PAKERO-718268 format. One line per 2 residues: number of its first residue (from 0); their letters; for each residue x, y, z of N, C-alpha, C, O, CB. Coordinates in steps of 0.05 Angstrom, whole numbers, plus 5000, padded with zeros to 4 digits. Glycine has a CB too. Layout:
<nodes>
NUM	A	X Y Z X Y Z X Y Z X Y Z X Y Z  ...
</nodes>
This chain:
<nodes>
0	ME	4717 3983 5037 4745 3986 5028 4753 4016 5031 4748 4032 5012 4748 3977 4998  4764 4023 5053 4773 4050 5057 4802 4052 5050 4818 4034 5055 4768 4059 5087
2	SP	4810 4075 5040 4838 4079 5033 4853 4087 5059 4842 4101 5076 4842 4101 5012  4877 4077 5063 4891 4083 5088 4899 4113 5088 4907 4125 5068 4917 4066 5090
4	VP	4896 4125 5112 4903 4153 5116 4932 4154 5127 4937 4142 5147 4883 4167 5135  4949 4169 5114 4977 4170 5124 4978 4186 5150 4966 4208 5152 4996 4184 5103
6	TS	4992 4176 5169 4993 4189 5195 5021 4197 5203 5025 4210 5223 4981 4171 5217  5041 4188 5188 5068 4195 5195 5074 4224 5188 5065 4233 5167 5088 4176 5181
8	PS	5089 4238 5204 5095 4267 5199 5110 4271 5173 5106 4292 5160 5111 4279 5221  5126 4252 5165 5142 4256 5140 5124 4256 5116 5130 4270 5096 5163 4235 5137
10	SL	5102 4241 5116 5084 4241 5093 5065 4264 5093 5055 4273 5072 5068 4215 5092  5060 4276 5117 5042 4299 5118 5056 4325 5111 5044 4342 5099 5030 4301 5146
12	AT	5081 4327 5118 5096 4352 5113 5109 4350 5085 5131 4341 5082 5117 4356 5135  5094 4360 5066 5106 4362 5039 5121 4388 5037 5117 4406 5053 5084 4359 5017
14	GS	5138 4391 5018 5155 4414 5015 5140 4440 5010 5152 4462 5011 5175 4410 4994  5115 4439 5003 5100 4463 4995 5093 4480 5020 5090 4504 5017 5075 4456 4980
16	TP	5089 4468 5043 5081 4483 5067 5103 4480 5088 5105 4459 5101 5054 4473 5078  5119 4501 5093 5139 4499 5114 5126 4500 5141 5107 4514 5146 5160 4523 5111
18	LS	5137 4483 5159 5125 4482 5186 5137 4504 5204 5123 4513 5222 5130 4455 5198  5161 4512 5199 5173 4533 5216 5174 4559 5200 5181 4559 5176 5202 4525 5226
20	FK	5167 4581 5213 5166 4607 5200 5194 4620 5204 5205 4621 5226 5144 4625 5211  5204 4630 5182 5229 4645 5183 5223 4674 5191 5202 4684 5185 5245 4643 5156
22	TP	5242 4686 5204 5239 4714 5211 5241 4730 5185 5259 4725 5169 5259 4724 5232  5224 4749 5181 5225 4765 5156 5251 4782 5155 5260 4792 5175 5201 4783 5153
24	TP	5262 4783 5131 5285 4800 5128 5277 4829 5128 5256 4836 5117 5301 4792 5102  5293 4846 5139 5286 4875 5139 5283 4885 5110 5301 4880 5093 5306 4892 5154
26	SP	5262 4899 5105 5257 4910 5078 5276 4933 5073 5284 4947 5091 5228 4918 5074  5282 4938 5048 5299 4961 5041 5284 4987 5047 5260 4987 5054 5308 4960 5012
28	AP	5297 5009 5042 5284 5035 5048 5258 5038 5032 5257 5028 5009 5304 5058 5040  5238 5050 5043 5212 5053 5029 5215 5070 5004 5233 5086 5002 5191 5065 5048
30	LQ	5197 5065 4985 5198 5080 4960 5192 5109 4966 5174 5116 4981 5178 5068 4940  5207 5126 4953 5202 5155 4956 5188 5165 4931 5199 5165 4909 5229 5171 4960
32	YP	5162 5172 4935 5146 5181 4912 5151 5211 4908 5157 5226 4927 5116 5176 4917  5150 5220 4883 5154 5249 4878 5130 5265 4890 5109 5254 4894 5156 5254 4848
34	EP	5135 5290 4895 5114 5308 4905 5092 5310 4885 5097 5316 4861 5126 5336 4912  5067 5306 4893 5045 5308 4874 5041 5337 4865 5046 5355 4880 5019 5297 4886
36	PD	5031 5341 4841 5027 5368 4831 5004 5381 4846 4986 5368 4856 5022 5368 4801  5004 5408 4847 4982 5423 4859 4956 5419 4843 4935 5419 4855 4989 5453 4862
38	EF	4959 5417 4817 4935 5413 4801 4943 5398 4776 4966 5399 4767 4923 5441 4793  4924 5383 4765 4929 5369 4740 4903 5366 4725 4881 5368 4737 4942 5341 4745
40	VQ	4904 5362 4699 4881 5360 4682 4878 5331 4672 4898 5320 4662 4882 5380 4659  4854 5320 4675 4849 5293 4665 4821 5293 4653 4802 5300 4667 4852 5271 4687
42	DN	4818 5285 4628 4792 5285 4615 4778 5312 4615 4754 5314 4621 4773 5264 4627  4794 5333 4610 4784 5361 4609 4773 5370 4636 4756 5388 4637 4762 5364 4588
44	IT	4781 5358 4658 4774 5366 4685 4799 5373 4700 4818 5357 4701 4757 5344 4700  4800 5397 4712 4823 5406 4727 4819 5398 4756 4800 5406 4769 4827 5436 4725
46	YL	4837 5382 4767 4837 5373 4795 4857 5390 4810 4879 5394 4802 4843 5343 4797  4848 5400 4834 4865 5417 4851 4870 5403 4877 4854 5387 4887 4852 5444 4856
48	NR	4894 5408 4888 4900 5399 4915 4886 5418 4934 4894 5441 4936 4931 5398 4920  4866 5408 4948 4849 5426 4965 4866 5439 4987 4861 5463 4992 4827 5410 4977
50	EK	4884 5425 4999 4900 5437 5021 4916 5460 5011 4916 5481 5024 4918 5416 5034  4929 5457 4989 4946 5479 4979 4929 5501 4968 4937 5525 4969 4965 5469 4958
52	AT	4906 5495 4956 4888 5515 4945 4877 5533 4967 4875 5557 4964 4866 5503 4929  4869 5521 4990 4858 5537 5012 4880 5555 5024 4874 5577 5033 4846 5519 5033
54	KK	4904 5545 5025 4926 5561 5036 4932 5585 5018 4937 5607 5027 4952 5544 5040  4930 5580 4992 4935 5602 4973 4913 5623 4975 4919 5647 4975 4936 5592 4944
56	AA	4888 5614 4978 4866 5633 4980 4868 5649 5006 4861 5673 5006 4839 5618 4980  4877 5637 5027 4880 5652 5052 4902 5673 5051 4900 5693 5064 4885 5632 5076
58	RL	4922 5668 5035 4944 5687 5033 4938 5710 5015 4951 5731 5016 4969 5673 5022  4917 5708 4999 4911 5730 4981 4898 5753 4995 4894 5775 4983 4893 5720 4958
60	GS	4891 5750 5020 4879 5772 5035 4849 5772 5034 4837 5791 5044 4890 5798 5025  4837 5752 5022 4808 5751 5021 4798 5744 5049 4805 5723 5060 4798 5731 5000
62	SH	4781 5761 5060 4771 5756 5087 4745 5741 5086 4728 5745 5068 4768 5782 5103  4741 5723 5104 4716 5709 5107 4708 5709 5136 4724 5702 5154 4717 5680 5095
64	V	4683 5717 5142 4674 5719 5169 4653 5699 5175 4643 5698 5198 4664 5748 5175
</nodes>
Protein backbone atom coordinates (compact mmCIF):
# COMPACT_ATOMS: atom_id res chain seq x y z
CA MET A 1 0.00 0.00 0.00
CA GLU A 2 2.00 2.95 -1.27
CA SER A 3 0.71 6.47 -1.01
CA PRO A 4 0.26 8.19 -4.38
CA VAL A 5 2.94 10.74 -5.25
CA PRO A 6 1.53 13.96 -6.71
CA THR A 7 3.02 14.67 -10.12
CA SER A 8 1.01 17.62 -11.34
CA PRO A 9 2.90 20.96 -11.31
CA SER A 10 0.08 22.74 -9.50
CA SER A 11 0.37 20.44 -6.50
CA LEU A 12 4.17 20.66 -6.42
CA ALA A 13 4.39 24.44 -6.61
CA THR A 14 3.13 25.65 -3.28
CA GLY A 15 3.16 29.38 -2.54
CA SER A 16 6.19 29.12 -0.25
CA THR A 17 8.75 28.59 -3.05
CA PRO A 18 8.48 30.93 -6.03
CA LEU A 19 9.57 29.34 -9.29
CA SER A 20 10.54 32.58 -11.04
CA PHE A 21 13.12 34.90 -9.52
CA LYS A 22 12.34 38.57 -9.48
CA THR A 23 15.07 41.05 -10.27
CA PRO A 24 16.31 42.62 -7.05
CA THR A 25 15.30 46.19 -6.47
CA PRO A 26 18.20 48.62 -6.29
CA SER A 27 19.20 49.17 -2.71
CA PRO A 28 19.19 52.66 -1.24
CA ALA A 29 22.41 54.55 -0.62
CA PRO A 30 24.83 52.63 1.61
CA LEU A 31 25.00 53.49 5.27
CA GLN A 32 27.52 56.18 6.09
CA TYR A 33 29.33 55.32 9.29
CA PRO A 34 30.94 58.06 11.36
CA GLU A 35 34.71 58.39 11.30
CA PRO A 36 36.20 56.07 13.95
CA PRO A 37 38.15 57.73 16.76
CA ASP A 38 41.96 57.70 16.71
CA GLU A 39 41.94 56.09 20.13
CA PHE A 40 39.43 54.80 22.64
CA VAL A 41 39.49 53.13 26.04
CA GLN A 42 37.70 49.87 26.80
CA ASP A 43 38.18 47.85 29.99
CA ASN A 44 41.07 50.12 31.06
CA ILE A 45 42.92 49.40 27.79
CA THR A 46 43.65 52.22 25.36
CA TYR A 47 43.29 51.18 21.73
CA LEU A 48 45.04 53.27 19.06
CA ASN A 49 44.51 53.53 15.33
CA ARG A 50 47.86 52.19 14.13
CA GLU A 51 47.80 54.00 10.78
CA LYS A 52 47.20 57.41 12.32
CA ALA A 53 49.61 56.75 15.20
CA THR A 54 52.48 55.92 12.83
CA LYS A 55 51.79 59.02 10.76
CA LYS A 56 51.88 61.15 13.90
CA ALA A 57 55.16 59.59 15.01
CA ALA A 58 56.73 60.22 11.62
CA ARG A 59 55.73 63.89 11.74
CA LEU A 60 57.34 64.48 15.11
CA GLY A 61 60.78 64.34 13.51
CA SER A 62 61.89 61.12 15.17
CA SER A 63 64.31 59.46 12.80
CA HIS A 64 64.61 55.74 12.43
CA VAL A 65 67.33 54.13 10.33
